[in-house]
Backbone as JSON, one array per atom type, in Angstrom:
{
  "sequence": "MQTLNFKEKLYAIADFETCQKYNTTIDNFVKGFFTGGGKIVQYRDKISIPEKIEKTVLNLINLVEKHEGYLIINDHYSIAEKYNLPFHIGQDTQNIQTRLPFGKSIHTLAELNHLMKENYQPDYIGFGAMFPSKTKSEVSVNLSLLPEIQKLWKKNIVLIGGISEKNIKLLPRENNIYYAVISDFFSKGNSIKQIEIYTKQFLNKLIQI",
  "N": [[-125.92, 54.45, 31.47], [-125.32, 57.75, 32.55], [-126.15, 59.38, 35.69], [-128.1, 61.9, 37.38], [-126.86, 63.47, 40.17], [-128.04, 65.02, 42.47], [-127.4, 67.26, 45.14], [-127.92, 69.71, 46.44], [-131.02, 71.37, 47.27], [-132.45, 73.36, 46.02], [-133.78, 74.24, 42.97], [-133.25, 76.01, 40.27], [-135.09, 77.7, 37.77], [-134.16, 79.11, 34.9], [-135.76, 81.09, 33.08], [-136.39, 82.34, 29.92], [-138.45, 84.17, 29.08], [-139.41, 85.05, 31.56], [-137.12, 86.29, 32.6], [-136.91, 88.35, 30.72], [-139.27, 89.75, 31.33], [-138.62, 90.75, 33.85], [-136.59, 92.39, 33.21], [-133.86, 91.55, 32.86], [-131.03, 89.42, 32.06], [-130.52, 86.0, 30.96], [-127.91, 85.12, 31.51], [-127.05, 86.92, 33.56], [-128.93, 86.32, 35.55], [-128.28, 83.63, 36.12], [-125.64, 83.94, 36.96], [-126.01, 85.37, 39.37], [-127.46, 83.45, 40.8], [-125.64, 81.25, 41.01], [-123.53, 82.53, 42.35], [-124.74, 83.01, 44.73], [-124.76, 80.53, 45.86], [-126.26, 78.53, 44.71], [-126.8, 75.52, 42.75], [-128.17, 73.92, 40.87], [-129.54, 74.45, 37.77], [-132.06, 74.98, 35.42], [-132.27, 75.73, 32.07], [-134.6, 77.45, 30.26], [-136.26, 78.21, 27.31], [-138.74, 79.2, 25.37], [-139.22, 80.63, 23.08], [-137.08, 81.69, 21.54], [-134.89, 81.32, 18.66], [-133.28, 78.22, 17.69], [-130.49, 78.62, 17.22], [-129.82, 80.87, 18.72], [-130.45, 79.96, 21.26], [-128.59, 77.89, 21.53], [-126.23, 79.39, 21.58], [-126.55, 80.74, 24.01], [-126.51, 78.53, 25.7], [-123.83, 77.73, 25.47], [-122.56, 79.87, 26.76], [-123.58, 79.48, 29.32], [-122.55, 76.99, 29.99], [-119.88, 77.55, 30.57], [-120.2, 79.05, 32.94], [-121.36, 77.13, 34.61], [-119.34, 75.19, 34.79], [-117.39, 76.68, 36.13], [-118.58, 77.04, 38.62], [-119.15, 74.52, 39.44], [-121.69, 73.35, 39.0], [-124.99, 72.17, 37.95], [-126.3, 72.07, 34.73], [-129.3, 72.03, 33.08], [-131.1, 71.39, 30.19], [-134.02, 72.65, 28.83], [-136.43, 71.06, 26.88], [-134.96, 71.29, 24.3], [-133.5, 68.82, 23.35], [-131.75, 67.96, 21.39], [-129.74, 69.87, 21.33], [-128.85, 69.51, 23.93], [-127.82, 66.88, 23.75], [-125.76, 67.32, 21.95], [-123.92, 68.71, 23.5], [-123.58, 67.06, 25.6], [-125.32, 67.23, 27.86], [-127.67, 67.07, 30.6], [-131.28, 66.97, 30.25], [-134.65, 68.35, 30.14], [-138.01, 67.41, 29.66], [-141.42, 67.79, 28.45], [-144.89, 66.68, 28.62], [-145.56, 66.34, 25.97], [-143.56, 65.02, 24.7], [-142.84, 61.78, 24.0], [-141.74, 58.49, 24.96], [-138.91, 58.82, 24.61], [-135.64, 58.12, 23.39], [-132.54, 57.92, 24.8], [-129.14, 58.44, 25.86], [-128.54, 60.11, 27.83], [-129.0, 61.6, 31.11], [-132.26, 62.63, 32.23], [-135.16, 64.68, 32.93], [-138.74, 64.69, 33.46], [-141.87, 66.31, 33.04], [-144.85, 65.96, 34.94], [-148.36, 66.01, 35.72], [-150.5, 64.67, 36.71], [-151.81, 61.63, 38.23], [-152.43, 59.77, 36.3], [-150.74, 60.47, 34.2], [-148.28, 59.9, 35.38], [-148.49, 57.1, 35.75], [-148.56, 56.31, 33.09], [-146.04, 57.17, 32.25], [-144.4, 55.47, 33.72], [-144.54, 53.17, 32.36], [-143.05, 53.5, 30.13], [-140.17, 52.81, 28.08], [-137.74, 54.16, 28.47], [-136.81, 55.52, 31.37], [-137.13, 58.53, 33.25], [-134.65, 60.36, 35.18], [-135.64, 61.95, 37.12], [-138.81, 63.35, 38.11], [-140.72, 66.23, 37.29], [-143.08, 67.78, 39.18], [-146.2, 69.35, 39.49], [-148.83, 71.86, 39.54], [-147.65, 73.25, 42.61], [-148.61, 75.5, 43.93], [-150.66, 78.37, 43.02], [-149.42, 79.67, 39.98], [-147.42, 82.25, 38.58], [-146.12, 81.99, 36.21], [-147.14, 79.78, 34.76], [-150.18, 79.89, 34.52], [-152.22, 78.35, 33.59], [-151.95, 75.78, 34.48], [-153.2, 73.38, 36.69], [-153.51, 73.5, 40.27], [-152.15, 70.98, 42.22], [-151.3, 69.97, 44.66], [-152.44, 68.28, 46.54], [-152.26, 65.76, 45.44], [-149.72, 64.91, 45.84], [-148.87, 63.05, 47.98], [-149.72, 60.55, 46.91], [-148.27, 60.47, 44.54], [-145.69, 60.3, 45.6], [-145.78, 57.75, 46.73], [-145.78, 56.12, 44.49], [-143.57, 56.87, 42.94], [-140.24, 56.59, 43.48], [-137.82, 57.7, 42.91], [-136.06, 60.85, 42.3], [-138.0, 63.83, 42.88], [-138.97, 66.84, 41.58], [-140.5, 69.55, 42.79], [-142.78, 72.0, 41.59], [-144.14, 75.2, 40.67], [-145.31, 78.13, 41.59], [-143.76, 78.25, 43.91], [-142.24, 79.7, 46.74], [-140.22, 81.77, 48.98], [-141.9, 82.2, 51.12], [-143.86, 80.18, 51.15], [-142.54, 77.75, 51.17], [-142.28, 76.28, 53.48], [-144.6, 74.86, 53.64], [-144.36, 72.63, 52.15], [-143.38, 69.16, 51.75], [-140.49, 67.68, 53.37], [-138.19, 65.65, 52.16], [-135.66, 63.23, 51.33], [-135.58, 62.84, 48.58], [-136.88, 65.0, 47.49], [-137.09, 68.06, 45.74], [-136.97, 71.62, 45.04], [-138.36, 73.73, 42.77], [-137.9, 76.99, 41.63], [-139.03, 80.02, 40.17], [-140.27, 82.79, 39.33], [-140.17, 83.98, 41.89], [-137.55, 84.47, 42.51], [-137.06, 87.06, 41.77], [-138.14, 88.68, 43.66], [-136.74, 90.38, 45.29], [-135.52, 92.07, 43.6], [-133.82, 92.67, 40.4], [-131.11, 92.55, 39.89], [-127.76, 91.12, 39.64], [-126.64, 90.92, 42.19], [-128.92, 91.07, 43.84], [-130.3, 88.76, 43.1], [-128.42, 86.94, 43.98], [-128.53, 87.43, 46.78], [-131.18, 86.65, 47.33], [-130.99, 83.9, 46.69], [-129.14, 82.96, 48.63], [-130.62, 83.46, 50.97], [-132.84, 81.81, 50.58], [-131.66, 79.25, 50.52], [-130.66, 79.18, 53.12], [-133.04, 79.17, 54.51], [-134.04, 76.68, 53.83], [-132.36, 75.08, 55.28], [-133.15, 75.68, 57.84], [-135.85, 74.89, 58.13]],
  "CA": [[-126.29, 55.88, 31.4], [-124.99, 58.54, 33.73], [-127.32, 59.85, 36.42], [-127.97, 63.18, 38.07], [-126.63, 63.25, 41.59], [-128.31, 66.29, 43.13], [-127.19, 67.39, 46.58], [-128.68, 70.89, 46.86], [-132.46, 71.18, 47.11], [-133.03, 74.46, 45.26], [-133.68, 73.98, 41.53], [-133.63, 77.28, 39.64], [-135.45, 77.69, 36.36], [-133.78, 80.34, 34.22], [-136.74, 81.16, 32.0], [-136.1, 83.5, 29.08], [-139.54, 85.15, 29.12], [-139.44, 85.63, 32.9], [-136.0, 87.24, 32.68], [-137.31, 89.53, 29.94], [-140.29, 90.45, 32.11], [-137.98, 91.46, 34.96], [-135.56, 93.26, 32.64], [-132.51, 91.05, 33.06], [-130.64, 88.39, 31.09], [-130.29, 84.65, 31.48], [-126.55, 85.07, 32.06], [-127.01, 87.63, 34.85], [-129.71, 85.55, 36.51], [-127.52, 82.44, 36.51], [-124.48, 84.41, 37.74], [-126.49, 85.66, 40.72], [-127.85, 82.2, 41.42], [-124.45, 80.5, 41.37], [-122.78, 83.27, 43.36], [-125.47, 82.85, 45.98], [-124.6, 79.17, 46.37], [-127.09, 77.58, 43.99], [-126.06, 74.56, 41.93], [-128.97, 73.27, 39.83], [-130.29, 75.42, 36.98], [-132.64, 74.56, 34.14], [-132.43, 76.83, 31.11], [-135.84, 77.27, 29.49], [-136.53, 79.28, 26.35], [-139.79, 78.69, 24.49], [-139.5, 81.51, 21.95], [-135.91, 82.04, 20.74], [-134.5, 80.36, 17.64], [-132.29, 77.28, 18.22], [-129.13, 79.15, 17.17], [-129.65, 81.76, 19.87], [-130.48, 79.1, 22.45], [-127.29, 77.2, 21.6], [-125.23, 80.39, 22.0], [-126.74, 80.94, 25.45], [-126.04, 77.31, 26.36], [-122.37, 77.78, 25.52], [-122.2, 80.8, 27.83], [-123.95, 78.89, 30.6], [-121.62, 75.89, 30.27], [-118.71, 78.13, 31.24], [-120.59, 79.4, 34.31], [-121.58, 75.88, 35.34], [-118.03, 74.58, 35.08], [-116.73, 77.52, 37.12], [-119.23, 76.9, 39.94], [-119.39, 73.09, 39.68], [-123.13, 73.16, 39.1], [-125.68, 71.36, 36.96], [-127.09, 72.78, 33.73], [-130.3, 71.17, 32.47], [-131.69, 72.07, 29.05], [-135.45, 72.38, 28.66], [-136.99, 70.75, 25.56], [-134.05, 71.19, 23.16], [-132.6, 67.73, 23.69], [-130.7, 67.82, 20.38], [-128.65, 70.7, 21.82], [-128.33, 68.83, 25.12], [-127.01, 65.76, 23.32], [-124.56, 67.86, 21.31], [-122.97, 69.15, 24.52], [-123.57, 66.05, 26.66], [-125.97, 67.84, 29.02], [-129.0, 66.55, 30.93], [-132.36, 67.8, 29.71], [-135.98, 68.19, 30.73], [-139.05, 67.4, 28.63], [-142.8, 67.83, 28.91], [-145.76, 65.56, 28.27], [-145.71, 66.19, 24.52], [-142.47, 64.18, 24.2], [-143.11, 60.44, 24.49], [-140.85, 57.37, 24.66], [-137.65, 59.3, 24.07], [-134.5, 57.23, 23.56], [-131.38, 58.76, 25.05], [-128.1, 57.96, 26.77], [-128.32, 61.17, 28.81], [-130.0, 61.73, 32.17], [-133.27, 63.64, 31.91], [-136.34, 64.78, 33.76], [-139.98, 64.83, 32.7], [-142.97, 66.93, 33.78], [-146.15, 65.32, 35.04], [-149.32, 66.81, 36.49], [-151.57, 63.82, 37.2], [-151.46, 60.24, 38.48], [-152.52, 59.05, 35.03], [-149.51, 60.76, 33.46], [-147.21, 59.15, 36.03], [-148.67, 55.69, 35.43], [-148.16, 56.14, 31.69], [-144.59, 57.34, 32.2], [-143.73, 54.32, 34.33], [-144.59, 52.07, 31.39], [-142.16, 53.81, 29.02], [-138.91, 52.06, 28.12], [-136.68, 55.01, 29.01], [-137.32, 56.18, 32.56], [-136.38, 59.72, 33.62], [-133.95, 60.36, 36.47], [-136.52, 62.64, 38.07], [-140.02, 63.95, 37.55], [-141.13, 67.55, 37.74], [-144.49, 67.64, 39.51], [-146.85, 70.58, 39.94], [-148.29, 72.99, 40.3], [-147.86, 73.2, 44.05], [-149.4, 76.68, 44.28], [-150.92, 79.16, 41.82], [-148.16, 80.09, 39.37], [-147.43, 83.41, 37.69], [-145.53, 81.61, 34.93], [-148.05, 78.88, 34.04], [-151.46, 80.02, 35.21], [-153.17, 77.37, 33.06], [-151.71, 74.5, 35.13], [-153.99, 73.24, 37.92], [-152.82, 73.23, 41.53], [-152.41, 69.58, 42.55], [-150.51, 69.61, 45.85], [-153.1, 67.18, 47.25], [-151.89, 64.49, 44.83], [-148.32, 64.6, 46.09], [-148.64, 61.79, 48.71], [-149.88, 59.4, 46.01], [-147.12, 60.5, 43.64], [-144.54, 59.82, 46.36], [-145.9, 56.3, 46.91], [-145.51, 55.44, 43.23], [-142.28, 57.27, 42.34], [-139.24, 56.6, 44.55], [-136.65, 58.49, 42.52], [-136.16, 62.27, 42.62], [-139.19, 64.61, 42.49], [-138.78, 68.29, 41.64], [-141.78, 70.23, 42.92], [-142.76, 73.24, 40.83], [-145.39, 75.94, 40.57], [-145.63, 79.13, 42.61], [-142.99, 78.05, 45.14], [-141.58, 80.94, 47.18], [-139.64, 81.78, 50.34], [-142.97, 82.24, 52.12], [-144.68, 78.96, 51.23], [-141.71, 76.54, 51.12], [-142.5, 75.52, 54.71], [-145.81, 74.05, 53.49], [-144.05, 71.47, 51.33], [-142.69, 68.1, 52.51], [-139.03, 67.57, 53.35], [-137.74, 64.27, 51.99], [-134.36, 63.18, 50.65], [-135.72, 62.87, 47.12], [-137.71, 66.14, 47.11], [-136.38, 69.29, 45.38], [-137.91, 72.74, 44.94], [-138.09, 74.59, 41.62], [-138.34, 78.38, 41.8], [-138.88, 80.83, 38.95], [-140.53, 84.23, 39.49], [-139.88, 84.5, 43.22], [-136.17, 84.93, 42.54], [-137.02, 88.49, 41.5], [-138.89, 89.39, 44.7], [-135.87, 91.39, 45.91], [-134.96, 92.89, 42.53], [-133.37, 91.92, 39.23], [-129.65, 92.62, 39.7], [-127.0, 89.93, 40.01], [-126.5, 90.93, 43.64], [-130.21, 90.78, 44.46], [-130.54, 87.33, 42.88], [-127.5, 86.28, 44.9], [-129.07, 87.55, 48.14], [-132.36, 85.79, 47.41], [-130.55, 82.5, 46.7], [-128.56, 82.67, 49.94], [-131.68, 83.42, 51.98], [-133.67, 80.62, 50.35], [-130.89, 78.1, 50.95], [-130.64, 79.22, 54.58], [-134.38, 78.8, 54.98], [-134.15, 75.23, 53.68], [-131.62, 74.48, 56.39], [-133.86, 75.97, 59.1], [-137.16, 74.25, 58.26]],
  "C": [[-125.9, 56.58, 32.69], [-126.27, 59.01, 34.42], [-127.04, 61.21, 37.04], [-127.87, 62.91, 39.56], [-126.8, 64.58, 42.34], [-128.0, 66.22, 44.62], [-128.0, 68.57, 47.11], [-130.16, 70.71, 46.52], [-133.13, 72.26, 46.25], [-132.72, 74.28, 43.78], [-134.18, 75.24, 40.82], [-134.02, 77.06, 38.18], [-135.16, 79.07, 35.78], [-134.62, 80.44, 32.95], [-136.56, 82.46, 31.22], [-137.19, 84.58, 29.19], [-139.65, 85.81, 30.49], [-138.31, 86.64, 33.08], [-136.3, 88.51, 31.88], [-138.3, 90.39, 30.72], [-139.67, 91.29, 33.22], [-136.72, 92.21, 34.53], [-134.14, 92.83, 33.03], [-132.21, 89.99, 32.02], [-130.49, 87.04, 31.77], [-128.92, 84.58, 32.16], [-126.47, 85.73, 33.43], [-127.79, 86.89, 35.93], [-128.9, 84.37, 37.03], [-126.28, 82.83, 37.32], [-124.89, 84.68, 39.19], [-126.83, 84.4, 41.48], [-126.63, 81.41, 41.88], [-123.62, 81.21, 42.45], [-123.43, 83.15, 44.73], [-125.41, 81.45, 46.55], [-125.46, 78.13, 45.69], [-126.26, 76.68, 43.09], [-126.84, 74.02, 40.74], [-129.78, 74.32, 39.08], [-130.79, 74.77, 35.68], [-132.81, 75.8, 33.26], [-133.63, 76.54, 30.22], [-136.1, 78.47, 28.6], [-137.5, 78.73, 25.31], [-139.94, 79.5, 23.21], [-138.3, 81.82, 21.05], [-135.62, 80.95, 19.7], [-133.4, 79.45, 18.2], [-130.86, 77.82, 18.24], [-128.85, 80.07, 18.35], [-129.61, 80.96, 21.17], [-129.13, 78.41, 22.61], [-126.19, 78.16, 22.05], [-125.32, 80.64, 23.5], [-126.25, 79.73, 26.23], [-124.53, 77.31, 26.5], [-121.88, 78.73, 26.61], [-122.46, 80.17, 29.2], [-123.02, 77.72, 30.98], [-120.39, 76.4, 31.0], [-119.01, 78.49, 32.69], [-120.75, 78.15, 35.17], [-120.25, 75.23, 35.73], [-117.29, 75.36, 36.16], [-117.26, 77.27, 38.52], [-119.57, 75.46, 40.28], [-120.88, 72.8, 39.89], [-123.67, 72.2, 38.06], [-126.44, 72.28, 36.02], [-127.99, 71.78, 33.04], [-131.0, 71.96, 31.37], [-133.15, 71.67, 28.9], [-135.79, 72.18, 27.19], [-135.97, 70.46, 24.46], [-133.02, 70.08, 23.38], [-131.56, 67.47, 22.61], [-129.49, 68.67, 20.75], [-128.02, 70.05, 23.05], [-127.41, 67.67, 24.72], [-125.71, 66.22, 22.67], [-123.48, 68.2, 22.33], [-122.97, 68.23, 25.75], [-124.15, 66.59, 27.97], [-127.28, 67.13, 29.33], [-130.09, 67.49, 30.4], [-133.68, 67.49, 30.39], [-137.02, 68.3, 29.62], [-140.43, 67.42, 29.27], [-143.59, 66.63, 28.42], [-145.88, 65.34, 26.77], [-144.59, 65.35, 23.91], [-142.61, 62.79, 24.83], [-142.02, 59.45, 24.07], [-139.52, 57.81, 24.03], [-136.53, 58.31, 24.36], [-133.24, 58.08, 23.69], [-130.39, 58.06, 25.97], [-127.87, 58.96, 27.89], [-129.36, 61.12, 29.93], [-131.01, 62.82, 31.79], [-134.4, 63.61, 32.93], [-137.57, 64.97, 32.89], [-141.08, 65.4, 33.59], [-144.2, 66.04, 33.78], [-147.06, 66.19, 35.91], [-150.41, 65.95, 37.13], [-151.04, 62.41, 37.48], [-151.5, 59.43, 37.19], [-151.26, 59.26, 34.2], [-148.32, 60.0, 34.06], [-147.3, 57.67, 35.69], [-148.25, 55.39, 33.99], [-146.65, 56.22, 31.56], [-143.86, 56.09, 32.69], [-143.76, 53.09, 33.41], [-143.65, 52.3, 30.21], [-140.83, 53.08, 29.2], [-137.77, 52.86, 28.75], [-137.24, 55.85, 30.16], [-136.48, 57.43, 32.89], [-135.67, 59.54, 34.96], [-134.78, 61.04, 37.55], [-137.79, 63.06, 37.34], [-140.17, 65.36, 38.1], [-142.62, 67.51, 37.97], [-145.06, 68.95, 40.04], [-148.18, 70.77, 39.24], [-148.62, 72.84, 41.79], [-148.79, 74.32, 44.51], [-149.73, 77.42, 42.98], [-149.63, 79.78, 41.29], [-148.34, 81.3, 38.47], [-146.96, 83.02, 36.29], [-146.46, 80.74, 34.1], [-149.4, 78.84, 34.75], [-152.47, 78.97, 34.76], [-153.04, 76.01, 33.74], [-152.44, 74.44, 36.47], [-153.09, 72.99, 39.13], [-153.17, 71.81, 41.97], [-151.55, 69.1, 43.7], [-151.12, 68.4, 46.57], [-152.75, 65.81, 46.69], [-150.49, 64.03, 45.22], [-148.1, 63.32, 46.9], [-148.76, 60.55, 47.83], [-148.73, 59.31, 45.02], [-145.89, 59.92, 44.33], [-144.57, 58.31, 46.58], [-145.46, 55.54, 45.65], [-144.09, 55.68, 42.71], [-141.24, 57.46, 43.45], [-137.96, 57.35, 44.19], [-136.93, 59.98, 42.8], [-137.44, 62.91, 42.08], [-138.86, 66.08, 42.67], [-140.17, 68.94, 41.67], [-141.7, 71.59, 42.26], [-144.13, 73.91, 40.88], [-145.65, 76.86, 41.73], [-144.85, 79.0, 43.91], [-142.2, 79.32, 45.47], [-140.95, 80.75, 48.55], [-140.73, 81.63, 51.39], [-143.71, 80.91, 52.25], [-143.86, 77.66, 51.23], [-141.95, 75.66, 52.35], [-143.73, 74.62, 54.63], [-145.56, 72.77, 52.71], [-143.26, 70.42, 52.13], [-141.19, 68.17, 52.36], [-138.66, 66.1, 53.3], [-136.43, 64.3, 51.21], [-134.47, 63.3, 49.14], [-136.58, 64.03, 46.62], [-136.84, 67.37, 46.87], [-137.41, 70.36, 45.04], [-137.51, 73.67, 43.79], [-138.7, 75.97, 41.86], [-138.09, 79.14, 40.51], [-139.03, 82.31, 39.31], [-140.1, 84.78, 40.84], [-138.44, 84.94, 43.38], [-136.07, 86.45, 42.41], [-137.76, 89.31, 42.56], [-138.07, 90.47, 45.39], [-135.24, 92.33, 44.87], [-134.36, 92.03, 41.43], [-131.86, 91.95, 39.0], [-128.99, 91.31, 40.09], [-126.92, 89.81, 41.53], [-127.8, 90.56, 44.33], [-130.62, 89.32, 44.26], [-129.65, 86.51, 43.81], [-128.04, 86.27, 46.33], [-130.28, 86.64, 48.32], [-131.95, 84.32, 47.53], [-129.99, 82.11, 48.05], [-129.64, 82.54, 51.0], [-132.56, 82.19, 51.82], [-132.94, 79.37, 50.84], [-130.8, 78.03, 52.47], [-131.96, 78.78, 55.16], [-134.58, 77.29, 54.88], [-133.42, 74.5, 54.8], [-132.42, 74.58, 57.69], [-135.14, 75.17, 59.25], [-137.04, 72.72, 58.31]]
}
């Protein structure tokens, strides 16, 4: 099975509902992110029909190839398999069998222990929430569990939940740690250029801290 070989630390989540909220499109968000130097983007759409999601995936594939980035599909692993793309799943998907690299969300030590007993291990885990989140307010903040998670899981960990330019300095810096950002991308505005500026500044901040 192929693996994900992340180099950049910023992991963008292109969330359909968030883009709607900030009056932009998935395509424009991803264009701004890639132009700003970003490489890793997860496309997440919880409400559109599969046909529309697949159409968006085809558009994003072209952008990813142009910028030599990574496109990760949230939940819709049948679409991911069709186009040979990595995907990300939540706790409701158990013991998935796949030849593709994938990530899986966890929120507790119990969930991690259960995951480590599954036959097909993810390439990375998504762990959160680090801080109160505008996108998933129902998810508990569990930053205090991170040291224990790091002891148990030695592969890549994507931290998620309320991460911003302002609080990134509060999170650990390790070779296998990555930072997922959603709503904070729009803190400077919703245009392609403003997303580009935000991405450049965030990446610069990661170099400085």
